[in-house]
N, C-alpha and C positions, 0 to 999 in steps of 0.2 A: 803626671808625677810618678815617682818611683814606686812600683808595687811589686818589686822583686822580693820574694820571701827570703832570699839569702842576703839581702841588703841589711846594713846596720841601721837603716832608717826605720822609724816607728811612726805609725799613724795614731794620733791622739784624737779621742772622741770626748769632748767636754760637754757635760750636761749640767746646766744651772737651773735650780728650782727655786721658786718663790711660792710660799705656801699661803693658803687661804687663811684669813683671820679666824682665830679659834682653833686652828690645828694644834693638837696637843703634842708635847715632846715625845710621848709614847708612840704616837702615830708616826712622827718623823723617824724615830728609832726603828720602827718596824719597816718603814720604807727603805731606810739605809740597809737594814739586815737583808731584806729581799733583793735589793739591787746588788748587794755584795755577793749574793748566792748565784747570780747569773753566770759568772765565769766557770763555775762548776757544772752548769747546765748547758752552756752554749760553747761549742768549739770555736777556736780562733781568737778568743780574748786572752791576750798574753799578760795583761796587767790591769789592776783595778785599785783605785784609792778614792777616798772621799773626805770631805771636811766641811765645817761650818765657816762661813765668812767671818773674818775678824779684822778686816781692813778698817783703819780709822778714817779713811778718806770720805766715806759716805756716798760712794758712787756706784753701789751695787744695784740700784734701781729695783729694790724689792726682792732681789735674788739672794737667798740666804745660804744655800747649800750647793756645793760643787761635787760632781762625780766625774772621775777621769778614768776612761777605759783606754787601753792600748791594744792596737792590732798590728800585726806584722804586714798585712796586705789590705788593699781596698776590698778584695774579694771576701776576706774574713769579716770586715765591717759590713759589707753589703749583705752577707748571709745572716749576720746578727740582727739587722734592722727588722726583717719580717719574721724572724724566728718565733715560733709559738710561745716560748717561755718569755721572751722580751715583750711581745705583744700583750701577753696576759699580765705581766708586771705593770706595763704602762697603763693598761686599761684599769687595773685595780687602783694604782696610785693616783690616777687622775682626779679622784674624788677630793683629794687634799691640795692639789696643785693649782695655784692661781696663774702662774706664768712659768714658762720654760724657754730656755735658750740653749741651742745646740751649736757647737762650733767644732769642726774637724780640721786638723792640719797635720802635715808631715813635719816631724821634728827636724829642725836645722840647727846644727851645733856650731856652725861657722857663719861668718858674715860675708 
C-alpha cells in the first residue's frame, strides 16, 4: 500500500472497545482521556477522535466505544504499536476491557 509521507493518503487505525460488566462511566471517561493524550506523547499520530456507539441497528456485538487514530505512514503506525506510552495505556486499560477489535486501512476517497 502507499506509505509515502508526501501522499494525501491517510492510514486509519480503528480501535473498538467493549467493556466488562460493571465498568463505570467514570472509568470509561478516564480511558478516553488517557487514550486522547497519546497523540501528545507519541510522534506520528496526525489525528485522533473517539465516540460512543449510537447505531440503532444493534450490530455492534458488545463493542460500545470507537477510537480512531490517523497516521501518515505505516512506519508511524508501526512505531506507535510498541511505543512504551501506548503499551502502558493498553496494559492499564485492559482491566476494564472485555473485548477489543482493531482494523487498519488506507483511506480511499474514490471508487
